[in-house]
C-alpha positions as CSV (number, residue, x, y, z in Angstrom):
1,M,73.2,6.2,-31.4
2,T,69.7,6.9,-30.1
3,G,67.4,9.5,-31.6
4,K,67.9,11.7,-28.5
5,E,71.7,11.6,-29.0
6,L,71.4,12.6,-32.6
7,L,69.2,15.5,-31.7
8,E,71.7,16.7,-29.1
9,I,74.5,16.7,-31.8
10,L,72.3,18.6,-34.2
11,E,71.7,21.3,-31.6
12,N,75.4,22.2,-31.9
13,R,76.5,21.5,-35.5
14,I,75.5,20.7,-39.0
15,L,76.1,17.1,-40.0
16,V,77.4,16.1,-43.4
17,F,76.6,12.8,-45.2
18,D,78.6,11.3,-48.0
19,G,77.8,11.3,-51.7
20,A,76.7,8.8,-54.3
21,T,77.7,5.2,-53.6
22,G,76.7,3.9,-57.0
23,T,78.3,6.7,-58.9
24,N,81.6,6.2,-57.2
25,L,81.6,2.5,-57.5
26,Q,81.1,2.9,-61.3
27,L,84.2,5.2,-61.4
28,Q,86.2,2.1,-60.4
29,D,85.6,0.3,-63.7
30,L,84.6,-2.9,-62.0
31,T,84.2,-6.0,-64.1
32,A,81.7,-8.8,-64.0
33,A,84.2,-10.9,-62.2
34,D,84.3,-8.3,-59.4
35,F,80.6,-8.8,-58.9
36,G,80.9,-12.6,-58.8
37,G,79.9,-13.3,-62.4
38,E,77.7,-11.9,-65.2
39,A,74.5,-12.9,-63.4
40,F,75.3,-10.4,-60.6
41,L,76.7,-7.5,-62.7
42,G,75.1,-4.3,-61.4
43,C,74.2,-5.7,-57.9
44,N,76.4,-3.2,-56.0
45,E,75.4,-4.7,-52.7
46,Y,76.9,-8.1,-53.6
47,L,80.3,-6.3,-53.8
48,N,80.3,-6.3,-50.0
49,L,80.9,-10.1,-50.2
50,T,82.8,-10.4,-53.6
51,K,85.0,-7.3,-53.5
52,P,84.7,-5.4,-50.2
53,D,87.7,-3.2,-50.9
54,A,85.6,-1.5,-53.6
55,T,83.1,-0.5,-51.0
56,E,85.8,0.5,-48.6
57,K,87.4,2.8,-51.3
58,V,84.1,4.7,-51.7
59,H,83.9,5.2,-47.9
60,R,87.5,6.3,-47.6
61,G,87.1,8.8,-50.4
62,F,84.3,10.6,-48.6
63,L,85.8,10.4,-45.2
64,E,89.0,11.9,-46.5
65,V,87.2,15.1,-47.5
66,G,85.7,15.3,-44.0
67,V,82.2,13.9,-43.9
68,D,80.6,13.0,-40.6
69,I,78.5,10.1,-41.8
70,I,79.0,7.4,-44.4
71,E,76.2,5.2,-45.7
72,T,76.5,1.5,-46.0
73,N,76.5,-0.1,-49.5
74,S,73.1,-1.7,-48.8
75,F,70.5,0.5,-50.6
76,G,69.1,-2.5,-52.5
77,A,69.9,-5.2,-50.0
78,T,66.4,-6.3,-49.0
79,S,65.5,-9.8,-50.0
80,V,62.8,-8.2,-52.2
81,V,65.5,-6.7,-54.4
82,L,68.2,-9.3,-54.0
83,G,65.7,-12.0,-55.1
84,E,65.9,-10.5,-58.6
85,Y,69.5,-11.8,-58.6
86,G,68.8,-15.0,-56.9
87,L,70.4,-13.7,-53.7
88,A,67.3,-13.3,-51.4
89,D,68.7,-15.8,-48.9
90,K,71.9,-13.6,-48.5
91,S,70.1,-10.4,-47.4
92,Y,71.1,-10.6,-43.7
93,E,74.7,-11.5,-44.6
94,I,75.1,-8.7,-47.1
95,N,73.6,-6.1,-44.8
96,K,75.7,-7.2,-41.9
97,R,78.8,-7.2,-44.0
98,A,78.0,-3.7,-45.4
99,A,77.6,-2.4,-41.9
100,E,80.8,-4.0,-40.7
101,I,82.8,-2.4,-43.6
102,A,81.4,1.0,-43.0
103,R,81.9,0.6,-39.2
104,K,85.5,-0.3,-39.7
105,V,86.3,2.6,-42.0
106,A,84.4,5.1,-39.9
107,D,86.2,4.0,-36.8
108,E,89.6,4.4,-38.6
109,F,88.8,8.1,-39.2
110,S,87.3,8.8,-35.8
111,T,89.1,10.7,-33.1
112,P,88.3,11.4,-29.5
113,E,87.2,14.9,-30.6
114,R,85.2,13.9,-33.6
115,R,83.5,10.6,-34.1
116,R,82.5,9.4,-37.6
117,Y,79.3,7.5,-38.0
118,A,78.0,4.6,-40.1
119,A,74.4,4.9,-41.4
120,G,72.5,1.9,-42.7
121,S,71.1,2.7,-46.1
122,M,67.6,1.2,-46.8
123,G,66.1,1.9,-50.2
124,P,62.5,1.7,-51.5
125,T,62.9,-1.7,-53.0
126,T,61.5,-2.2,-56.5
127,K,57.9,-2.7,-55.3
128,L,55.1,-0.3,-54.6
129,P,52.7,-1.8,-52.1
130,S,50.0,0.9,-52.8
131,L,49.8,-0.6,-56.4
132,G,49.6,-4.1,-55.1
133,H,53.1,-5.1,-56.1
134,I,53.7,-6.6,-52.7
135,E,51.7,-7.2,-49.5
136,F,52.5,-5.1,-46.5
137,D,53.6,-8.0,-44.3
138,A,56.0,-9.3,-46.9
139,M,57.6,-5.9,-47.3
140,R,57.8,-5.4,-43.5
141,D,59.5,-8.8,-43.1
142,S,62.0,-8.1,-45.8
143,Y,62.9,-4.7,-44.2
144,K,63.1,-6.3,-40.8
145,E,65.7,-8.7,-42.0
146,Q,67.7,-5.8,-43.4
147,V,67.4,-3.9,-40.2
148,K,68.7,-6.9,-38.2
149,G,71.7,-7.2,-40.5
150,L,72.6,-3.5,-40.4
151,V,72.2,-3.2,-36.6
152,D,74.1,-6.4,-36.0
153,G,76.9,-5.0,-38.2
154,G,77.2,-1.9,-36.0
155,V,75.4,1.0,-37.7
156,D,74.7,4.2,-35.7
157,I,71.7,5.3,-37.7
158,L,69.1,3.8,-40.0
159,V,68.3,5.8,-43.2
160,L,65.2,4.9,-45.1
161,E,65.8,6.9,-48.3
162,T,64.5,7.6,-51.8
163,C,61.0,6.7,-50.6
164,Q,58.4,6.7,-53.4
165,D,55.3,5.2,-51.7
166,L,54.1,6.2,-48.1
167,L,52.8,2.6,-47.6
168,Q,56.4,1.4,-48.2
169,V,57.6,3.8,-45.6
170,K,55.0,2.5,-43.1
171,A,56.0,-1.1,-43.7
172,A,59.7,-0.2,-43.1
173,L,58.8,1.7,-39.9
174,A,56.7,-1.2,-38.7
175,A,59.7,-3.4,-39.2
176,M,61.9,-1.1,-37.2
177,Q,59.4,-0.8,-34.4
178,E,59.1,-4.6,-34.1
179,F,62.8,-5.0,-34.1
180,F,63.5,-2.3,-31.5
181,E,60.8,-3.8,-29.2
182,E,62.2,-7.3,-29.6
183,R,65.8,-6.1,-28.9
184,K,64.7,-3.6,-26.3
185,M,66.9,-1.0,-28.0
186,E,66.7,2.1,-30.2
187,V,68.7,3.4,-33.1
188,A,68.2,6.9,-34.6
189,V,66.1,6.8,-37.8
190,I,66.1,9.2,-40.7
191,V,63.3,9.0,-43.3
192,S,63.8,10.7,-46.7
193,I,61.3,10.8,-49.5
194,T,61.8,11.6,-53.1
195,I,59.9,14.4,-54.8
196,E,59.9,13.9,-58.6
197,T,60.2,16.7,-61.2
198,M,56.4,17.0,-61.3
199,G,56.4,18.2,-57.7
200,T,55.1,15.1,-55.9
201,M,56.3,11.7,-54.9
202,L,56.0,9.0,-57.5
203,M,52.5,8.0,-56.2
204,G,51.3,11.6,-56.5
205,T,51.9,12.4,-52.8
206,E,52.3,16.1,-51.9
207,I,55.0,17.1,-49.4
208,S,52.3,18.1,-46.8
209,A,50.7,14.6,-47.0
210,A,54.1,13.0,-46.5
211,L,54.9,15.1,-43.5
212,T,51.5,14.4,-42.0
213,T,51.9,10.7,-42.4
214,I,55.4,10.4,-41.0
215,E,55.3,13.0,-38.3
216,P,53.4,10.9,-35.7
217,Y,56.1,8.2,-35.6
218,D,58.3,9.0,-32.6
219,I,61.0,6.5,-33.8
220,V,61.7,8.9,-36.7
221,T,64.3,11.4,-35.6
222,V,64.9,13.3,-38.8
223,F,62.7,13.8,-42.0
224,G,63.8,15.1,-45.4
225,I,64.1,14.6,-49.1
226,N,66.7,13.2,-51.5
227,C,67.3,12.1,-55.1
228,A,65.4,12.7,-58.3
229,T,66.5,16.3,-58.8
230,G,69.2,18.8,-58.0
231,P,69.0,21.2,-55.1
232,K,67.4,24.1,-57.1
233,E,64.3,22.0,-57.9
234,M,63.9,21.1,-54.3
235,E,63.6,24.7,-53.1
236,E,59.9,24.9,-52.4
237,N,59.7,21.5,-50.8
238,V,62.7,22.3,-48.6
239,R,61.2,25.6,-47.6
240,Y,57.9,23.8,-46.7
241,L,59.6,21.3,-44.5
242,C,61.7,23.9,-42.7
243,E,58.6,26.0,-42.0
244,N,56.4,23.1,-40.9
245,S,58.4,20.0,-39.8
246,P,58.7,19.5,-36.0
247,K,61.6,17.1,-36.9
248,P,65.1,18.3,-38.1
249,V,65.3,18.5,-41.9
250,F,67.6,16.3,-44.1
251,V,68.4,17.3,-47.7
252,M,70.5,15.2,-50.1
253,P,70.1,16.3,-53.7
254,N,71.4,14.7,-56.9
255,A,74.2,16.5,-58.8
256,G,71.4,18.0,-61.0
257,I,68.7,16.3,-63.0
258,P,70.3,13.4,-64.9
259,E,70.6,13.5,-68.6
260,N,70.8,10.4,-70.8
261,V,74.0,10.5,-72.7
262,G,74.8,7.4,-74.7
263,G,72.5,5.3,-72.4
264,Q,74.3,6.5,-69.3
265,A,73.0,9.0,-66.7
266,C,75.1,12.1,-66.8
267,Y,75.0,14.7,-64.0
268,R,76.0,18.3,-64.8
269,L,75.7,20.1,-61.4
270,T,79.1,21.5,-60.4
271,P,80.5,21.6,-56.8
272,D,80.1,25.4,-56.9
273,E,76.4,25.2,-57.7
274,L,75.8,22.5,-55.1
275,E,77.6,24.7,-52.5
276,F,75.5,27.7,-53.4
277,W,72.1,26.0,-52.9
278,M,73.0,24.0,-49.8
279,K,74.6,26.9,-48.0
280,R,71.3,28.8,-48.6
281,Y,69.3,25.8,-47.2
282,V,71.4,25.6,-44.1
283,T,71.8,29.4,-43.3
284,E,68.4,30.7,-44.4
285,F,66.0,27.7,-44.2
286,G,67.5,25.9,-41.2
287,V,68.4,22.4,-42.7
288,S,70.2,20.3,-40.2
289,I,71.8,17.5,-42.2
290,I,73.2,17.7,-45.7
291,G,74.7,15.3,-48.2
292,G,74.7,14.3,-51.8
293,C,72.8,11.7,-53.8
294,C,73.2,10.4,-57.4
295,G,76.1,11.9,-59.3
296,T,77.9,13.5,-56.3
297,T,81.6,12.9,-55.8
298,P,84.1,13.7,-53.1
299,D,84.6,17.1,-54.9
300,H,81.0,18.0,-54.4
301,I,80.8,16.8,-50.8
302,S,84.0,18.6,-49.8
303,R,82.0,21.9,-50.4
304,L,79.3,20.7,-48.0
305,V,82.0,20.0,-45.4
306,R,83.1,23.6,-45.7
307,I,79.6,24.8,-45.2
308,A,79.2,22.8,-42.0
309,A,82.5,24.0,-40.7
310,E,81.6,27.7,-41.3
311,T,77.9,27.5,-40.1
312,K,76.1,27.3,-36.8
313,P,72.8,25.5,-36.8
314,K,69.9,27.9,-37.4
315,K,67.1,27.9,-34.9
316,R,64.0,27.2,-37.0
317,E,60.6,28.6,-36.2
318,F,58.1,26.1,-37.5
319,S,54.3,25.9,-37.4
320,Y,52.9,22.4,-37.6
321,T,49.2,21.8,-37.7
322,P,48.0,18.4,-36.6
323,S,46.3,16.8,-39.6
324,V,45.3,13.5,-41.3
325,S,46.1,12.5,-44.8
326,S,45.4,10.4,-47.8
327,I,48.1,9.1,-50.1
328,Y,47.8,12.4,-52.0
329,S,47.0,15.3,-49.6
330,S,46.5,16.3,-46.0
331,V,43.6,17.9,-44.1
332,A,44.0,19.7,-40.8
333,L,42.0,18.5,-37.8
334,H,40.7,22.0,-37.3
335,L,39.7,24.4,-40.0
336,D,38.8,28.0,-39.9
337,P,35.9,28.3,-40.1
338,P,35.1,24.9,-38.6
339,P,34.0,22.2,-38.8
340,V,36.0,19.5,-40.6
341,I,33.2,17.6,-42.4
342,V,33.3,13.9,-42.2
343,G,31.2,12.3,-44.9
344,E,28.9,9.6,-43.6
345,R,27.7,8.0,-46.8
346,C,30.4,5.2,-47.1
347,N,29.0,3.4,-44.1
348,A,27.2,0.2,-44.7
349,N,25.3,0.7,-41.4
350,G,24.1,4.2,-42.1
351,S,23.8,4.4,-45.9
352,K,21.3,2.3,-47.7
353,K,23.0,3.0,-51.1
354,F,26.5,2.1,-49.8
355,K,25.1,-1.1,-48.2
356,E,23.5,-2.1,-51.6
357,L,26.8,-1.4,-53.4
358,L,28.7,-3.5,-50.9
359,L,26.3,-6.4,-51.2
360,A,26.6,-6.2,-55.0
361,E,30.4,-5.9,-54.6
362,D,30.3,-2.9,-57.0
363,Y,33.6,-1.4,-56.0
364,D,33.8,1.1,-58.8
365,A,30.4,2.6,-57.7
366,M,31.6,2.6,-54.1
367,V,34.6,4.7,-55.1
368,Q,32.3,7.0,-57.1
369,L,30.1,7.5,-54.0
370,A,33.2,8.5,-52.1
371,K,34.2,11.0,-54.8
372,E,30.7,12.4,-54.8
373,Q,31.1,13.3,-51.1
374,M,34.2,15.2,-51.9
375,K,32.3,17.3,-54.4
376,E,29.6,17.8,-51.7
377,G,32.1,19.4,-49.3
378,A,33.4,16.5,-47.2
379,H,37.0,16.7,-46.0
380,I,37.3,13.2,-44.5
381,L,35.3,10.0,-45.2
382,D,34.0,7.6,-42.6
383,L,34.4,4.1,-44.0
384,C,32.5,1.1,-42.6
385,V,32.0,-2.2,-44.4
386,A,30.6,-4.2,-41.5
387,Y,27.4,-6.0,-42.4
388,V,25.8,-9.1,-40.9
389,G,26.6,-12.3,-42.7
390,R,29.5,-10.9,-44.7
391,D,33.3,-11.4,-44.2
392,E,34.3,-7.9,-43.0
393,I,38.1,-8.7,-43.3
394,R,37.7,-9.7,-47.0
395,D,35.5,-6.6,-47.7
396,I,37.9,-4.2,-46.0
397,K,40.8,-5.6,-48.0
398,E,38.9,-5.2,-51.3
399,V,37.7,-1.7,-50.5
400,M,40.9,-0.4,-49.1
401,K,43.1,-1.4,-51.9
402,R,40.8,0.8,-54.1
403,F,40.1,3.7,-51.8
404,N,43.9,4.0,-51.0
405,T,44.8,5.1,-54.5
406,Q,41.4,6.3,-56.0
407,V,40.0,8.5,-53.2
408,A,41.8,11.7,-52.5
409,L,40.2,12.4,-49.0
410,P,41.7,11.0,-45.8
411,L,39.8,8.0,-44.3
412,M,38.2,7.3,-41.0
413,I,38.3,3.5,-40.4
414,D,35.1,2.6,-38.7
415,S,34.9,-1.0,-37.2
416,T,34.5,-2.8,-33.9
417,E,36.7,-5.6,-35.0
418,Y,40.5,-5.3,-34.2
419,P,41.7,-7.5,-37.1
420,V,39.6,-5.4,-39.5
421,I,41.2,-2.2,-38.2
422,E,44.7,-3.6,-38.7
423,E,44.0,-4.9,-42.2
424,A,42.7,-1.5,-43.2
425,L,45.7,0.3,-41.7
426,K,48.1,-2.0,-43.5
427,R,46.5,-1.0,-46.8
428,Y,46.4,2.8,-46.2
429,A,49.3,5.0,-47.2
430,G,48.1,8.1,-45.4
431,K,47.4,9.0,-41.7
432,A,44.0,7.6,-40.9
433,I,41.6,8.1,-38.1
434,V,40.3,5.0,-36.2
435,N,36.7,5.0,-35.1
436,S,36.7,4.3,-32.2
437,I,37.6,3.4,-28.6
438,N,35.6,3.5,-25.4
439,L,35.6,2.0,-21.9
440,E,32.5,-0.1,-22.2
441,D,34.5,-3.2,-21.4
442,G,37.0,-1.5,-19.2
443,E,40.4,-1.0,-20.8
444,E,40.1,-3.9,-23.2
445,R,39.4,-1.9,-26.3
446,L,42.1,0.6,-25.6
447,R,44.5,-2.2,-25.0
448,R,43.7,-3.7,-28.5
449,V,43.3,-0.5,-30.6
450,L,45.7,2.1,-29.3
451,P,48.8,-0.1,-30.0
452,L,47.6,-0.3,-33.6
453,C,47.2,3.5,-33.8
454,K,50.7,3.9,-32.5
455,K,52.1,1.3,-34.9
456,Y,50.5,2.7,-38.0
457,G,50.6,6.4,-37.1
458,A,46.8,6.9,-36.8
459,A,44.6,9.3,-34.8
460,V,41.7,7.8,-32.9
461,I,38.1,8.8,-31.8
462,A,37.3,8.3,-28.1
463,L,33.6,7.9,-27.2
464,T,32.4,8.9,-23.8
465,I,31.2,5.5,-22.8
466,D,32.4,3.5,-19.8
467,E,31.4,0.4,-17.9
468,T,28.1,2.0,-16.8
469,G,27.1,2.9,-20.3
470,M,26.9,6.0,-22.4
471,A,27.6,9.1,-20.4
472,K,24.7,11.5,-20.4
473,T,25.7,14.5,-18.2
474,R,28.5,16.9,-19.0
475,E,30.3,15.9,-15.8
476,K,30.2,12.2,-16.6
477,K,31.2,12.8,-20.3
478,F,34.2,14.7,-19.1
479,E,35.1,12.1,-16.5
480,V,35.2,9.4,-19.1
481,A,37.1,11.6,-21.5
482,K,39.7,12.4,-18.9
483,R,40.1,8.7,-18.0
484,I,40.6,7.8,-21.7
485,H,43.0,10.8,-22.2
486,D,45.2,9.8,-19.3
487,L,45.4,6.1,-20.2
488,A,46.1,6.9,-23.9
489,I,48.9,9.3,-23.1
490,D,50.5,7.8,-20.0
491,K,50.1,4.1,-20.7
492,Y,49.9,3.8,-24.5
493,R,52.1,6.7,-25.4
494,L,49.7,8.4,-27.8
495,R,49.9,12.2,-28.2
496,E,47.1,14.5,-27.1
497,E,46.8,15.9,-30.6
498,D,45.9,12.4,-31.9
499,L,42.9,12.1,-29.7
500,I,39.4,13.1,-30.9
501,F,36.7,13.0,-28.3
502,D,33.1,12.3,-29.2
503,T,30.8,13.5,-26.4
504,L,27.9,11.6,-28.0
505,T,24.7,13.0,-29.5
506,F,21.4,11.6,-28.5
507,T,18.1,12.1,-30.2
508,L,16.3,15.3,-29.2
509,G,12.9,14.7,-30.8
510,S,11.8,11.5,-29.1
511,G,9.9,13.3,-26.3
512,D,11.7,11.0,-23.8
513,E,12.2,13.0,-20.6
514,E,15.6,11.3,-20.1
515,F,17.0,13.1,-23.2
516,R,15.4,16.5,-22.8
517,K,18.8,18.0,-21.7
518,A,20.9,15.8,-24.1
519,G,21.7,18.6,-26.4
520,I,23.0,21.1,-23.8
521,E,24.9,18.4,-21.9
522,T,26.7,17.4,-25.1
523,I,27.6,20.9,-26.0
524,E,28.8,21.8,-22.4
525,A,31.0,18.7,-22.4
526,I,32.7,19.9,-25.5
527,K,33.6,23.1,-23.8
528,M,35.0,21.2,-20.8
529,I,37.1,18.9,-22.9
530,K,38.5,21.7,-25.1
531,Q,39.5,23.7,-22.0
532,A,41.1,20.7,-20.2
533,F,42.8,19.2,-23.3
534,P,43.6,22.1,-25.7
535,K,45.7,19.9,-28.0
536,S,42.9,17.3,-28.5
537,Y,39.9,17.6,-30.9
538,T,36.2,17.0,-30.6
539,L,33.7,15.3,-33.0
540,L,30.0,14.6,-33.1
541,G,27.8,12.4,-35.2
542,V,25.4,15.3,-35.7
543,S,22.6,13.6,-37.4
544,N,21.9,11.4,-34.4
545,A,20.3,14.5,-32.8
546,S,17.4,14.4,-35.2
547,F,16.8,10.7,-35.5
548,G,13.1,9.8,-35.9
549,L,12.0,13.2,-37.3
550,N,10.9,13.9,-40.9
551,I,13.6,14.7,-43.4
552,H,13.1,18.5,-43.6
553,T,13.0,18.8,-39.8
554,R,16.1,16.7,-39.5
555,N,18.0,18.9,-41.8
556,V,17.0,22.0,-39.9
557,L,17.7,20.6,-36.5
558,N,21.0,19.2,-37.6
559,S,22.1,22.5,-39.0
560,V,21.1,24.5,-35.9
561,F,22.6,21.9,-33.5
562,L,25.9,22.0,-35.5
563,H,26.0,25.8,-35.3
564,Y,25.9,25.8,-31.5
565,A,28.3,22.9,-31.2
566,I,30.8,24.8,-33.3
567,E,30.4,27.8,-31.1
568,S,31.3,25.6,-28.1
569,G,34.5,24.3,-29.8
570,L,33.5,21.4,-32.0
571,D,36.2,20.6,-34.5
572,L,34.8,17.7,-36.7
573,A,31.3,16.7,-37.6
574,I,30.1,13.4,-39.1
575,V,27.3,14.6,-41.4
576,N,26.0,14.7,-44.9
577,A,27.5,18.0,-45.9
578,Q,24.8,18.5,-48.6
579,K,22.1,18.5,-46.0
580,I,23.5,21.2,-43.7
581,M,21.9,24.6,-44.2
582,P,23.4,28.0,-43.3
583,L,21.4,29.6,-40.4
584,Y,20.4,32.5,-42.5
585,K,18.5,30.1,-44.8
586,I,16.4,28.8,-41.9
587,D,13.4,30.9,-40.9
588,E,13.6,32.7,-37.6
589,H,10.7,30.7,-36.0
590,G,12.4,27.4,-37.1
591,R,15.7,28.5,-35.7
592,E,14.1,29.4,-32.4
593,L,12.2,26.2,-32.0
594,C,15.4,24.2,-32.6
595,K,17.3,26.3,-30.1
596,E,14.6,25.7,-27.5
597,L,14.8,22.0,-28.1
598,I,18.6,21.9,-28.0
599,F,18.9,23.9,-24.8
600,D,15.7,22.6,-23.2
601,E,14.2,26.0,-23.0
602,R,10.7,24.6,-22.4
603,K,7.8,27.1,-22.0
604,F,4.8,26.1,-19.9
605,E,1.4,27.8,-20.1
606,T,-1.5,27.4,-17.8
607,A,-5.1,27.4,-18.9
608,G,-7.2,30.4,-17.8
609,N,-10.0,30.1,-15.3
């Protein structure tokens, strides 16, 4: 089943998943012998090989009460998890067999009027890449092997569920993307995160940051939440998704919050209580797919089948604001009032202090400098560790593994080196911005960078530079922007809302005749781009305008220039927020002088006779 096919089904009816695989296997009182020996006791996935009829029994129990979709018994079947039982080399075999079992039983219950589906269950593994438990590539490769087994076994859907770390999600999605590209095929994908009782994912991720990070991936058909709590505790997060997610919403709660009774997890939520909450989520909130997680039995799920039979899908009205995110929170790419402030002090080429900290490899102080910018009003941080004579890849690895979990603001990855950009994106759990692309060498930089942005769900800054150099007039700036826009969307499949155009700021105080109109040309280009590409965003490195002037004059000119750029539609500004002054704090004469400089309103006087 493709994503498009799944969306077409959801237009007409609510789909119902099954309940808890583990809970219902435990109800069979299986012995160590059923698992293939004491060493494998508790490895439910190995039952696909040692006692497949146990897995079949679970599937039949849920299909008999009328579910649409059963999940394969493969939640922990990556080599990462199976390796803990000495079964890493059996990952493909176990996943393929799990899919074959589910496919067989689903087909037995299918009719010409109503097909039953097999969904490949992919769990979070036991490793958190954001905490350094596993490298991105190793996790991606493990997931890719699982995907191969599940697809070869015949699943209709892939379900990445119970996700606890957004970097783990990105590794799994990278695995799926690579597999789909190699096979020249597509399978519908559902991603489901877990919100703990404290209101965030295990890593501290808010629901908004999770949506921001996952939303750009067009291979993800449906997004939702499962596990950890019962339906009642999910209410606010379900509401948020239904009000904001462009993708259909999936909800699969536990049978309540588990209680420890004699060393065993005990779930108290009754079928009636589950039905009450899930009916509300479907009829009032607009949830499209429902099911049960830990503790749910066929009795629970039969109530969900009844809800689906009695309910037509609700047409949701949602409002999604394009944003970027850290592992913790998200920031919109346009704020009211603007601009979004991009802190510039974590750049080894522009900040003397950051450069010194990098040379000293004082990573704790670098993190502290990043946090200081947040206190100063920055919303996003520009990060550049490029410095002559140093290993930029090594530096970005060391810095990113700290900034990913210790810095709450989203990051702008600033590098000219493609391997550096990819290493940074592999270590970043949120949705980053890549700085930058241009046409200086023709299409080469777009060809190298935009696939990385697509693969890792990043936005990108596009500079108005082409083969002839930096565009100086408004017409040329717009011409280059349009060329990049069309290539990015038509050829590289990026979305307009993930493009941020930098119309370039030149120094205004040099006295060079060539740059006398640089300010107004930049500002007018912003207007043209915003009018032509309303879903895209604009950005300027504001402090370039005042380069070469004394500190006080720089602060005044930057502040006035920023004011007029915002009036013309500027969304983001790379600037030291602490140095920007409100216009009312600048004396009238100073404001007027800056305005004349920006708009080239030169006054000429002739000497009297």
